[in-house]
Structure formats: C-alpha cells, structure tokens
N, C-alpha and C positions, 0 to 999 in steps of 0.2 A: 224815024225817030220813034222811040217807045213811049207808051203812056205810063203813068205811075203804077197802074195796076199790073202792066206787063213787066215793069222793072221789079216790082215786089214779087211777082210770080217767078221771074227768072232767078231770084235769090232763094227760092224754095219756100217762101212765106206768103200766104194769101192775105188779101186785104182784110178779110174777116178775122184772121189770126192776129194781125197787127192791131185791129180795133179791140179785140179781146185783151191783148197785152196792155194796151193803153188804159182800158177800163180797170184792169187788175192793178196797174201801177198807180192809178188815181186813187183807188181804194186804199192801197198801202200807204200812199202819201197822206191821206186823211187820217189813217190810224196813227201814223207817226206824229203828225201834227197834234193830235189829241194827247199822245204820250208826253210831248214837250210841254203842252199846257199844264198837264198834271204835275210834271216835275217842277214847274214854276211855283206850285203850291206845296212845296215839300215841308215836312215837319222839321222842327228844331230838335237837335240832339246834342248831348254833352259827352265829353270824354276827358279823362285825366291824361295830361301830356307826360312825356318822359321826365320832364323837370318838375312835375307836380302841380302844374297850372290847370285851370279849368278851361277847356276849349268848347266854345259854343258853335256848332255847325248849323248851316241852313240859312244864314242871313245873306251870304254872298259867296263868292268863289272861294274865299279863304275863311278859316274860323276866326272868331273873336276870342282871343286868349288872354286871360288875366289870372293872376294868382288869387287865392281865396281871400286874402286881406284886401285886395283891390275890389273884388266883387262885393265884399262886405261894406266897403266905403261907398260903392256905386249904388247898390240896391236901395238904401234908404232915401236916395235922391230921386227915385222914380217919379214921384209927383212933381218935383221941381223941374225935372227934365221934360215931362209932359207939358207943363205950363210954359216952359221956354219954347218948345216946339209950337205950341198954339200961338204964342206971342210973336213968333218970327216965321209963321207959316208962309208969308208972302216972299220971304228971302230964301227959304230952304227948298232944296230940290228933293223930290221923292223918286226913289228907284222902285219901279214896279217889279214884283216878283217874277 
C-alpha cells in the first residue's frame, strides 16, 4: 500500500507543489471574497429606458423603474417614507447589500 506522498509522487506532483497550489488557491479565494464584498457596496446609477422611464440600478438584482411623473410624486414623500420606516422598524425586514 502506498503512502499519500508516494501517491502524489506517482502522479508527478510533489507534496510541496500541492501545498504551494493550495496556498495560491487560498490567496485567490481571499481576493475573490474581497471583490464580492466590494460589489455589495456598489454605487447607484441611473439610465433612461427605451420607453422613457428612469431606471435606478444598484439597489437589487433588478432596477427600480418609474416614469418621471411617478418619481416626481414619490420624491416629495421622502421624509414621510423615512418616518414610516422608523415607525415600523420592528416589522420591516432589511436586506443587507
């Protein structure tokens, strides 16, 4: 019966090479995890849709799309919306970015 180092050696890869590969993959994994965290903090952006609506990107998977008249009705209510959120904080669910 062969030991693990003999099995690795018979495949043409030494134990040290495998350890180096594992270390490299762990570094890559950490870098990718950092990138994912940064993407979670993405900025908001806007675009005009084909139908002339304002699309707000960056809040979730899909854009929030409203026509200008809808945004104009919604925006003056910002303080009221904030107050509603504060009053119902115990009932509302928060989605972390």
